[in-house]
Each structure stands twice: as C-alpha cells, then as structure tokens.
C-alpha positions in Angstrom: 125.7 183.7 56.6 127.3 184.0 60.1 129.3 181.3 62.0 127.2 178.9 64.2 128.4 177.0 67.2 126.3 174.0 66.4 124.6 172.5 63.2 123.1 169.6 64.5 121.9 168.6 67.8 120.2 165.1 68.4 118.2 164.1 71.5 117.6 160.6 72.9 114.0 161.3 73.5 111.5 164.2 73.8 111.9 164.5 77.5 115.5 165.7 77.0 114.8 168.0 74.1 112.3 169.8 76.3 115.1 171.2 78.4 116.2 173.1 75.7 113.2 175.4 75.1 113.2 178.7 77.1 110.4 180.9 77.9 110.4 184.2 80.1 107.8 186.8 80.7 110.4 189.0 82.2 111.9 190.7 79.2 111.5 194.3 78.3 110.1 193.3 75.1 107.2 191.1 76.6 106.9 187.4 76.2 110.3 185.9 75.1 110.3 182.2 73.9 112.7 180.5 71.9 113.6 176.8 70.9 117.3 177.4 71.5 119.0 177.5 74.7 119.0 181.0 76.1 122.3 182.9 76.6 124.5 185.7 75.4 125.4 186.0 71.7 128.9 187.1 71.2 129.3 190.4 69.1 131.9 188.6 66.8 129.0 186.7 65.3 127.5 189.9 64.3 130.6 191.4 63.1 131.5 188.3 60.9 128.1 188.1 59.4 128.3 191.7 58.4 131.6 191.3 57.0 130.5 188.4 54.7 127.3 190.3 53.6 129.8 193.4 52.6 131.9 191.1 50.7 129.3 188.9 48.9 126.6 191.4 48.5 122.8 190.6 47.9 123.5 188.6 44.7 125.7 186.4 46.5 123.4 185.9 49.4 120.9 185.0 46.9 122.9 182.6 45.1 124.1 180.9 48.7 120.5 180.8 49.8 119.5 178.8 46.8 122.3 176.4 47.2 121.4 175.9 50.8 117.6 175.3 50.2 118.3 173.1 47.2 120.6 170.9 49.3 118.1 170.8 52.2 115.2 169.8 49.9 117.5 167.0 48.7 118.4 166.0 52.2 114.6 165.6 52.7 113.9 163.7 49.5 116.9 161.3 50.5 115.5 160.6 53.9 112.3 160.0 52.6 113.5 157.4 50.0 116.2 155.8 51.9 115.3 155.9 55.7 111.5 155.1 56.1 111.9 154.7 59.8 112.6 158.4 60.1 109.9 160.7 60.0 110.5 164.3 58.8 109.1 166.9 61.3 109.9 169.8 59.0 107.0 170.6 56.4 108.0 173.9 55.1 110.7 175.2 52.8 113.6 176.4 54.9 117.2 175.5 55.6 116.2 173.5 58.7 115.6 169.8 58.5 114.1 168.2 61.5 113.3 164.7 62.0 112.2 162.1 64.5 112.9 158.5 64.7 110.2 155.9 65.1 112.6 153.7 67.2 112.1 151.0 64.7 115.2 149.5 63.2 115.7 147.2 60.1 
C-alpha cells in the first residue's frame, strides 16, 4: 500500500537480469540477499505506507489485497490463453506476475 518507483522491469536476457541480484555477507544481520537493486529506501515510503494503513484500516487493506490478487490471477489466465509464446515463471498466488519469453514470434 506504499508508493513504488517501478512496477515492471523487463530485461533483454538473463545475463542482464543477473546484474540486478545483490548478495552480501557483510551485514550485521548475517547473509543478505535480494532480487532487487540494493540501495537506501527513503523514509517517505514508510511514512506514506503508514498513513495509508491508518486511513483504510485492516478491512480496507484486505479488500484492496483481494482486488490486486484477483487482477494478477486474471493477468496470468490472459497470458496463458492469449500469448502461448510467453512462459509464466510465477507458480504461486501473489501480487507478482513473472514471465519469460521463449523468443518465438508468430
């Protein structure tokens, strides 16, 4: 429920995508690994997310989550039905839809 800088990021190939992964053992909490670009996270995101949660409450959050999860499910179904050249890489219920192109074009 907080603002994001990027909702969709596409890579030409897996080699380019590999540069986004970040892993370090030099963190106070032990091993740190992420599939996102490492960097600072502005406090405004935390403050804005808190403000939204205070405004909509638990019921609003649950309602919005259902809408988002239903939309993602619809995206996955549409991709499978309408774009057979695209392979879904997300095999779980979440608000993330990940796909890989096979390189074939019709």
